[in-house]
N, C-alpha and C positions, 0 to 999 in steps of 0.2 A: 331561705336557702335557694341557691341558684340551681335551676333545673336544666339538664342537658337539652331538653326540648326547646328551651328558650332560644338557643342558637339556631336550631333547625327551623323553628317557626318564623323567626325574624328573617332568616335567609329566604324562606319560601314566600313570605309576604312581600318582600321587596324584589322578587324575581331573580334572586341570586342563585347561581348554580355552582355547587362544589362537588368534589369527588365523593362517590358513594362510600368510600372507605371511612369517611368521618362518622358514618352511622354505625360502624361495627364496634360495639362496646364489649369490653371484658366485664362480664357480670360480677366478677370478683371485686371490681373497683366500685367506689362510691358513684352511683349513677347521677348524683346531683352536681358533680363537678367535672369539668373537662381537665384532662391531664395532657401534657405536651405531646405524648405519643398518640393522642386521640384527636387532635385538632391541628389544622394547618395554621400557618402564620396569618393567612387571610381571615380565617374564621375567628381567631383571637382578635384581630383588628376590628372586625365587624362588631364583636361584642363590646370592645373597649369604647368604640364610638357611641354605640347605643346607650351604654351605661353612663357615659359622660353627659349626654344630654338629660338623662334621667336624674343625675345628681343635681342639675339645675332645676329641672321641671317637675320631677316626681312622676307619679303614676295615676292613671285615670280610674282603674278598677281593681287594684290588687291582683293583677294578672299573675297566675302562678308561675309564669315563665320568666319573671324578672326578680329583682332583689327587693321589691317593695311589698312587704307582707304584713307588718305589724300595725301600720297606720298611726296609732296614737290618737291625739285629740285634734289633729289637723286633717283637712280634706285634701288628700292626695300627696301631701308632703312635698319635699324638694326645698333646697336652699332658697330658691327664688321666692317661694311662698312665704317663708319666715320673714325675709327682708321686706317683701311687699306689704305684709300686714303691719309690721312695725313702723313703716314709713307712710302708711295711709294710702298706698296704691290699691289695696283691696282691704276689706273690712276685717278687723280682728274681733272675733265674737266669742272666744272661749272663756274669758274671765275678765273681770274688772281690776284684777291685781296682776302686776308684772310677775310676782313671785310664783303664780300658779299658771302662767302661760309658758308653753314649751317646757314641760317637765321632762325628766330624763327619757321616758319611754317614747317621746315624740321624735327623738333623733336616732333611734335604733336603725331604721332603714337607711338613713344617710350614711351612717358609719359602716354598715355591712356593704353597701354599694361601693363606697370609696375604697375600702380595704380588701374585702373578700371578692369584690367584683373587679373594679378598675385596676387597682394596684397589683393584685395577685395575677391578673391576666397579663399585665405589662411585664411583670417579672418572669412569667412563663414564656411570653412571646419573644422578648428581646434576644435571649441566647439563640433561639431558632433563627431569628431574622439575621443576627450577626453571622451565623454560620453560612447563611445563603446570600450574604451581601445585600439584604433587603433594607437598605438604609432609609428609604422613604417610609416604610412601615415604622421604623424606629423613630424617625423625626415626628411623625404624627403622634405616636405614643408619648414622646417627650413633651410635646406641646400640651397634650391633654393632662399628663401628670402634673405639669407645672401649674396649670389652671386649677385643677381639682384640689391639689394639696394646699395651695395658697388660699383658696376659697374656704377650705376646712379651717385653716388658721384664722381667717377673717371671722368665722362664726364661733369657733370653739377655743381659740387661743393656742396654748402649747398642746401639741398632740404627738402621738407616736409617728415615726417616719422611718428612720434608718433601720430600726429593729422590727418594724411592723410586719415585714414579710420574710421572716427568718425560719418559717416552718416550725417543726416540733422542737427546734433548738431553743426557741424563746417564746413561750406562751404568755409572757407578761411584758410586752414591749413598753419601755418607758417613754413618757412624753419628752419631746425636744422643744427648744424655744422656737416660737413662731418666727423670730428674726432669722434663725439658722435655716429654717425651711424656705423662707423667701430667698435667701442666698442660694440655696441649692436649686430652687426653681429657676432663678435667673441663669445659673450655670447650665441647667438643662436646656433652656431656650437658646443659649449660645451654641450648644451642641446641635440643637435642632436646625438652626440656621445653616450649619455646615452640612448636615445630612440632607436637607432639602436641596442643597446646591451640588451635592456629589453626583458623579455618574452612577447609574444603577442599571442593572440588567433585568431585574424582576420588579414590575410595578404592582402596587396593591390592586387586588381585583375590584374592590369596592371602596370608594371614599365618599362619605356623606357630605363633606364640606369641600367645595371648590373642585371636586374631581381631581384630575391630575395637573391642575394649573398651579404649579409650585411657586410661581412668582407671587400669586395671591397668598399662598401659605406663608411665604417669607414676610409679606406685608403684615399679615395677621400676627406672626411671631414677634415682629418688632413692635407692633401695637400693644401686644400683651406685655412686653417689657416696659413700655411707656406707662401702661396702666399700673403695673406693680411698683415702679419707681414713684409714681404719683401717690399711690396708696400709702407708701411709707415715708412720704416727704417730710412729715413732722419729726421724724427721728433720723433721717438720712440727709446730711448737709449736701451731699452730691446728687440728690435725686433730680433736681430741676436741671442741672447741667447735663446729666445723663439723658434726660428726656430731650433736651435741646440738641444733643449730638445726634439722636435718631431723627429728629425733625430735619436737621440739616442734610441728612441723606435723602430725604423725600421718599424713603422706602417704607411707608406705613400706610394704613388705610386712610385715604382722603376722599374717596368717591363711594357712593352708595352701592355701586355695582361690585365693589370689593368687600361688602359687609360680610362678617363671619357670623353665620346663623345656621340653625338646623331647620331644614324644610320637612315638615311632617307629611309623609306620603298619603296618609288617610286611605290606605288600601284595605284596611281591616278594622272592624269595630271590636274584636275580641281575640284574645289568645294568638298573637299579640294584638293589642289595641294600638294601631299606628296613627291614630288621630292625635292632635294636640291634646294633652291631658286635661287642660281647662275646658276644652270643648266637650270631652267625654264626660266630665263631671257636671256639666251645666245644660247640655242639649240632650235631655232624657225624657222618658215617658212620664216622669213625675215632676218635671220642671227643673228650674235652675237650682244648683246646690250651693253656690257661693253667694255671698253678699258683696256688692260693690261698695266702695268707699264714698260716703257722703262728702267727705272733704274734697276728694279728687273730682267727683262729678260736679260739685258746686264750683270749684276752682275753674273748671273748663267751661261750664255753662255760663257763668257770669262774665267770663272774659271773651265769650264767643269764639272759643278755640275751635278751629276748623277740623280738628281731629276727633271731636266728641262723638259724631255719628258712626265713626269707624271703631272706636274703643268700646262703646257701650250700646247695647241693644235693649230698648225699652219694650216691655210687654203691656204697659198700661200708659194712658195719657195723663194720669193724675195720681198723686199720692194722697191718701186720706190725711187730713189735717192741714194740707196746704191751703193758701188763701182761697176761699170759696168752695172748698171740698170738705164734706162732712168727715169727721174722724171715724175710725173703725177699730174698735178694740180687738176684734178677732184677728185681723190681718196685720195690724201695726199698732200695738198697744200704746206706744209712746205718743200716738196722735191725740191721746186724751190726757197727756201729762204736760207739765210745765218744764221748760228748760232749766237745768241746774244753774245756780247763781253764777258759777265761774264761766259758764257758756254765755250767759247774758252779759256779764261784765266784759268778756273778751270779744263779744260780737260774733260768736261762732254759730254757724247753722246748727239746728237741732232737729232730729227725727225725720223731717220730711223736706223735700226739695220741690221746687216748681218744675213744671213741664214733664212730669212723669218719671223723673229720675228717682227710683225707689231703691234705696240702699240702707246702710246701717251707719250709725255713729261709731266713733272709735271706742273699742272695748264695750260695746253693747252686747251683753251676754243673755239677752232676753229670750232665748230659746228659738224654736223654729215653728212659726205659725203657718197656716195653710196659704202661703204666698208664692209657691214655686212657679206659678204661672202669672205672677204679678210683678215680682221683683225684677229690677234691671239686671242684665247679665253681660257677659263678655260679647263683644261684637265681632266684626270681620277681621279686625287687627288686634292682636297678632294671632288669635286662636283659630281663625277660619270659620267664624260663626256668621250671623246675619248682619248685613248693613242696615242701620236704622233709618228707614224711610217712612216713618209714621205708619207702619203696617197695622198698628193697633186701631187705626181709623180707616185706612183704605182697603185692608184685606183682613177683616175680622176673623175669618175661618183659619187663616194661616199665620196669625200673629205670634203664636207661641213658639217655644223652643222644642224641637223634636230632632231625634237622631237623623242626620243627613241634611238638615236644614242649612241654608246659607252655603258656606264653603265646605261643609262636611268635615270640618276639622283639619283641612289642609293648610294650617297656619304655619307660623315659624316660632322658634325660640331664638331671639336676638342675643348675641353673646359679645360681639365687638362690632361697633358700627361707626361709619364716618361721622354721623351726627354726634355721637357720644365723644369722639375725638375732638370735635369742635368745642364741645362743652368742657372737656378736660383742659383744653388750651385757654378757654375763658376763665376757668378756675385759676390756672397758673398766672394769667394776666392779673387777676384780682390780687393774688398773693404778692405779685410784684408791684402792686400799686398802680396798675394801668387799666382803669375802668373803661377807657375808650377802646382799648384792644379787646377787653372782655366782651364789650357790646358787639364788636364786629364778629367775634367768634360765636357768641350766643346766637346772633341773627343768622349766621351761616348754618349753625346746627338746627335751628328751627326750620329754616328753608328746606334742608335735606330731609328732616324728619317728616314734615308735612307732605312733601312730595312722595316719599316712600309709603306713608300710611294711605294716601289717596289711591295709590296703585292697587290696593287690596280690594277695592270695591268690585273688581272684575271677578273675584272668587265667588261672589253671590250672584248667580245668573238671574235670580228673581228680583234683584234690587231695582228700585226706581232711581235711576241715576240723576234725575232732576233735583234730588235732595242733596247732591254733592255741593260743597262750597264752591263759589266762583273764584277765579283768580283774584278778583278785587277783594273778596272777603279774606283771602289768605294774606294779601298785601296789607290790608287794613289791620288785621290782627297783629302781624309782626311789627307794624309801625306803632301800634298802641303799646306793645311791650317795650319797644325802644324808647318811646316817650316817657313811660313810667320809670324806666331804668335811669334815664338821664335826669329826671326830676328827684330821684331818691338820694338820700345820704348813703354812706358806704354800707351801713347795716341793711338799709332797704335794698340796695343793689344786690347784696349777697342773698337776701330773701328772694328777690325776683329770679336771680340765677338759679337758686335752689329749687324754686317752684317749677320753673320751666324745665330744669333737668329732670326732676321727678316725673313730670308729664311725659317727657321724651323717652325715658327709659322704661315706660310702662311695658311689662312683659319680662323684665329682669330685675327683681327686687334686690339682688346682690349689689347692684350698682347704687341704688338709692340708699340702702342701709349703710354701705361703706361711706358714701358722701356725707350722710347725716352725722355719723360719728366723727368723720375726719374734719368737717367744717363747723358743725353745730347749726347749720342752716338747712332749710328755712325755719325761722322761728314762728311761722304763721300756721303751722299744722294744727288741726283740731286736736285738743287734748282729750284725755280719757274722760268718760262720763263721771267716773269716780274722782273727786277732787284730790284724793290722796291715794294714787294707785301704786305707790312705791317707786323705787328707782328704775329708770329706763334700762332696758336690757342691753348691755354692752358686749356680752358674749353669752352663748347658750350653755346650759348644763351639759355635761358629758352624758352620753347615752347610758341608760340604766343598765343594759346588758354588759356594757364594757366595764362600768364601775364594779359590777357584781362579779365579774370573771377575771379582771386584770388586777393583780395585787399591786401594780405600780401606778394605778390611777385612783385618786381619791376625788370624790365629788366636790365641786366648788361650794363655798359657803352660800353663794348667791350668784345671780346673773348680772351683777353690777361690776364684775371683774373686767377691766379693759384688756383688749388684745395689745400686742407689743407696739403697734404703730399708733395707737390711740392714747396720746399723752395729754388730752384735754383735761383740765382740772376738774371739770364736772360733766355730768351727762348732758345731752342736748336739752335745750330749754323747753321745747314743747312736749311736756311729759304726757 
């Protein structure tokens, strides 16, 4: 349940000042919810923005002042986490069977945050804003609603929308088609473009994205439209022409300085925790809480990807079982085991990696050994952790993860970036049979991504910058990707594009999960340890609480049900 103190604490932590009358509560009302007469339009907008990024990123510590309370089987929740795990950007460790990953209870928080948090606040705020001519507030809310509701479609399929915030008049809102919700979202974005451009007399007091640079907001809105058109291009014959029409205007995100992202202020470690949630869950007194993906770390390490020391922070220089390193059953049991036959046949890495990259294989549910101060964790990008400068050798006493280490959690949640737009255009070029154009756009996206990632080293004041890659190393890496791409057949080119896109969107698993279902690439992902894990998850179960309380929602028979834009005849190949 949302607590009124949530808003007060968020405002205090970010040094916002609002009228004291917002603290005067009628004790006859439910103190857990703001009502329109208790909150200003600005206060609603502050809450909507914060809940928006929580929908993507989740929560670090089940803070009682936000909507993330139940937890489920996932560490911190958030749509990005679900997508990241399913596409091997982080490790999926809860089960070796798809049918028992992301059970209904795992989505309760996302549902509450989307409907009782974001959508309810928008419905309460907009009439107040309309009465005051606060069109900028409305535009931001329209942008957020369009993103959040289409993301909910991407993960759950048909969901309630029009009837969802009807108050006591409808306690059982019926699901609507995902296609109609996408249409409504695109209409909202068109309205947002008008509202961002309108004259206004009252500006929002606090905007976490772009501030009051509405030219950038317009670029982001057009970019989100491009993203939605591309997302449904398999079922929309006009999608690519609509994207091209926006490209022709030039009014979309093309430069990194215009990236749409949330900058975590990291001004407080609790109530509210304003650090990046992945930092809060991994830089702790008991060590790291997440496992990194062996597939992704191996992909980056073997290709000498210059982003690897920014993405991952190693706490040890070697993993038991690696060549020349004795196994250790206590800290990594699989170091005494043989790779399953389908891993051997497919040539996939198993259990351990070289150079101290200590993670987990896909769907390794082997419990939690005492490796919190050994396993590799998130680095300085995007979560604001440590830059990996071989500290486990050079600074033994300060090698581990502790609250406040590195960037202190002052990371980002990337949402729409110029690099991703380049990859979108590369994908479209491939669809149009233009691999040469795809290569140009992919290379541009890599260049932008690497430069942005490298800028994050400055967050870690203790980092030894001599470990940063040289410009030659960056150039050589991109050249090697280009060489491999040119030498590959069309399937191989799609695999390379998919692999590099996955690496580039690290920090937002919504993008990788959608790409994977939309294209079926890359086919090179590490499979489950279980040779028969069931069918890949193409949409998540509805939340248990919603199924139990809404007479118009019945649980899906399984999670193999595709969403409306996913008309691929079968699930992605790398099961």
